[in-house]
C-alpha positions in Angstrom: 17.7 -16.9 -3.3 14.8 -18.6 -4.5 12.0 -18.5 -7.1 9.2 -19.9 -4.6 10.2 -16.9 -2.8 10.3 -14.4 -6.0 7.0 -15.9 -7.3 5.3 -16.0 -4.1 6.7 -11.9 -4.1 5.2 -11.4 -7.2 1.9 -12.9 -7.2 0.7 -10.7 -3.8 2.1 -7.7 -4.8 0.5 -7.9 -7.7 -3.2 -8.6 -6.6 -4.7 -5.7 -5.9 -5.1 -4.2 -2.5 -4.8 -0.6 -0.9 -1.4 0.2 -2.6 -2.4 -0.6 -6.1 -5.5 1.6 -5.8 -3.9 4.2 -4.3 -1.4 4.5 -6.7 -3.7 4.3 -9.8 -5.9 6.8 -8.9 -2.7 9.3 -7.5 -1.9 8.6 -11.8 -5.0 9.7 -13.1 -6.0 12.7 -10.2 -2.2 13.8 -11.0 0.1 12.7 -13.0 2.9 9.6 -13.4 5.4 11.5 -11.3 2.7 11.7 -8.6 2.5 7.9 -9.2 5.9 7.4 -8.5 5.5 9.5 -5.2 2.7 7.2 -4.9 4.2 3.5 -5.0 7.4 5.4 -3.2 4.9 5.7 -0.1 3.4 2.8 -0.1 6.5 1.3 -0.2 7.9 2.8 3.0 4.5 1.9 4.5 6.3 -1.7 4.3 9.1 -0.9 6.4 7.4 -0.3 10.1 5.3 -3.9 8.8 8.9 -5.5 8.3 10.7 -4.4 11.1 8.1 -5.8 12.8 7.8 -9.8 11.9 11.9 -9.2 12.4 11.9 -7.8 15.8 8.7 -9.8 17.1 6.2 -6.6 17.5 3.7 -8.2 14.6 3.4 -11.4 17.3 2.5 -9.3 19.9 -0.7 -8.1 17.3 -1.0 -11.9 16.4 -1.4 -12.3 20.8 -2.8 -9.6 22.0 -6.7 -8.1 21.0 -6.5 -4.4 21.9 -3.3 -4.1 20.0 -4.7 -5.7 16.8 -8.3 -3.8 17.7 -6.5 -0.6 17.7 -4.1 -0.7 14.7 -7.2 -2.3 12.6 -9.8 0.6 13.4 -7.5 3.6 13.0 -6.3 1.5 9.4 -10.6 1.2 8.8 -11.4 5.3 9.6 -8.1 6.1 7.2 -9.3 4.2 4.5 -13.3 5.9 5.0 -11.6 10.0 4.7 -9.7 8.6 1.6 -13.1 7.2 0.5 -14.8 10.6 1.4 -12.0 12.6 0.2 -12.1 11.4 -3.4 -15.5 11.8 -3.0 -15.0 15.2 -2.9 -11.9 16.2 -4.6 -9.4 16.7 -1.7 -5.8 15.8 0.0 -3.8 13.6 -1.9 -6.4 12.6 -4.9 -7.0 15.6 -6.0 -6.3 16.8 -9.4 -3.5 19.4 -9.4 -0.9 20.6 -11.7 2.3 20.9 -11.5 3.2 18.7 -9.0 4.7 20.7 -6.3 7.1 19.8 -3.5 4.6 19.5 -0.7 1.7 17.7 -2.5 4.7 15.2 -3.3 5.4 14.9 -0.4 1.8 14.7 0.9 0.9 11.9 -1.8 4.6 9.9 0.3 2.7 10.4 3.4 -0.3 9.1 2.4 1.3 5.9 0.9 2.7 5.1 4.0 0.2 5.7 5.7 -2.4 3.3 4.1 0.0 0.6 4.6 1.8 1.1 8.5 -2.0 1.2 9.7 -2.7 -2.1 8.3 -2.5 -4.7 10.9 -2.5 -7.9 9.1 0.8 -7.1 7.0 2.8 -7.5 10.0 1.2 -10.5 11.0 1.1 -11.1 7.6 4.8 -11.2 7.0 5.4 -12.9 10.6 3.8 -15.9 8.7 5.0 -15.1 5.7 9.1 -13.9 5.4 10.4 -17.3 7.8 8.7 -19.4 5.7 11.8 -18.9 3.8 14.3 -19.1 6.2 15.9 -22.2 6.3 15.9 -24.1 9.9 19.5 -24.5 9.7 19.9 -20.5 9.1 23.5 -19.5 10.4 22.4 -15.8 10.1 18.8 -15.3 10.2 18.6 -11.9 10.9 21.0 -10.9 7.0 18.9 -13.3 5.5 15.7 -11.7 6.3 16.8 -8.7 5.5 17.8 -9.7 2.2 14.7 -11.2 1.9 12.9 -8.1 2.8 14.7 -5.9 0.7 13.8 -8.0 -2.3 10.4 -7.9 -1.7 9.9 -4.0 -1.6 12.0 -4.0 -4.5 9.5 -5.5 -6.1 7.1 -3.4 -4.6 8.1 -0.4 -5.6 8.8 -1.3 -9.6 5.3 -2.3 -9.9 3.6 -0.6 -8.4 4.9 2.1 -10.6 4.4 0.0 -13.7 0.8 0.1 -12.1 1.4 3.5 -12.0 2.8 4.9 -15.4 0.4 2.6 -17.1 -3.1 4.7 -15.9 -0.6 8.0 -16.4 -1.2 7.0 -20.4 -4.5 7.6 -20.2 -5.0 10.4 -17.8 -4.8 13.2 -20.5 -7.9 11.7 -21.9 -9.5 11.0 -18.8 -9.0 14.6 -16.9 -10.4 16.3 -19.7 -13.8 13.9 -19.5 -15.4 15.3 -16.5 -18.3 12.6 -16.5 -16.1 9.9 -17.1 -13.9 11.7 -13.8 -17.3 12.2 -11.7 -17.4 8.1 -12.1 -14.4 7.3 -12.1 -14.3 9.1 -8.5 -17.3 6.9 -7.3 -15.1 4.1 -8.4 -11.9 4.5 -6.5 -13.9 6.5 -3.1 -16.1 2.2 -3.1 -13.3 0.8 -3.3 -11.1 2.4 -0.8 -15.1 2.1 2.0 -14.6 -2.0 0.7 -11.2 -2.7 1.7 -11.5 -0.7 4.7 -15.0 -2.7 5.8 -12.9 -6.0 4.8 -10.0 -4.8 7.2 -13.1 -3.9 8.9 -14.2 -7.3 9.6 -10.9 -9.0 9.7 -10.1 -11.3 11.9 -6.0 -12.4 13.8 
C-alpha cells in the first residue's frame, strides 16, 4: 500500500465534514461510549459509497441528473433535520445518561444515514480509488477492497480520537447550560451550512 494513498486518505479523513461534526456533537452530548458508536456508524456509512464505486453505481450518479438530485435533496433534508434536532435537544444529539442499547443503535443509524445520503461521497470514491490502482493490476477488485478497508479503518480511528478528545471536556460543557446552548446553536448552524453546501453541489 503506497504512502501517497495513506497520506491522501488521512488528509481527507481529518478534514472537517458531516461525520466529524456529528461525532463531536455526540461526544459532547452523550460521552465517549456514544462517540465510538457515532464513529462506527459514520464508518459504516462509507461502505455503500465504496460498493457503489466498485460496482459502477457511482457512475450512474455522475451521469444521471435525476438520481444525483434525488439522493442530494434527501441528504440536504436529513442534515437540516439534524440541525433542527440539535436546537431542540432531541434525537441522537439529546443529552442522555447513561447511554442505553436503544439510543446507542440510534446513534449508529444516524451516523450511517449522514454518510449514505451524500451522493458526492460515492462520486468521490469513483474518482479517488482508481488513482491508486495500477493500469496493469492483475486483480483490481481485491486491490480496491484492500484500499477501501484501509480507508475505513483510518476513518474509524480518526473519528474515535476526535470523539474521545471531545468527551474529555464533556463534563465541563454539560454542567454549563449557557455553554451547552451556544454549542447546540453552533452544531445546528454547522449541519445547516453543510446542508446548504450539499444543496449547491453539482455532479
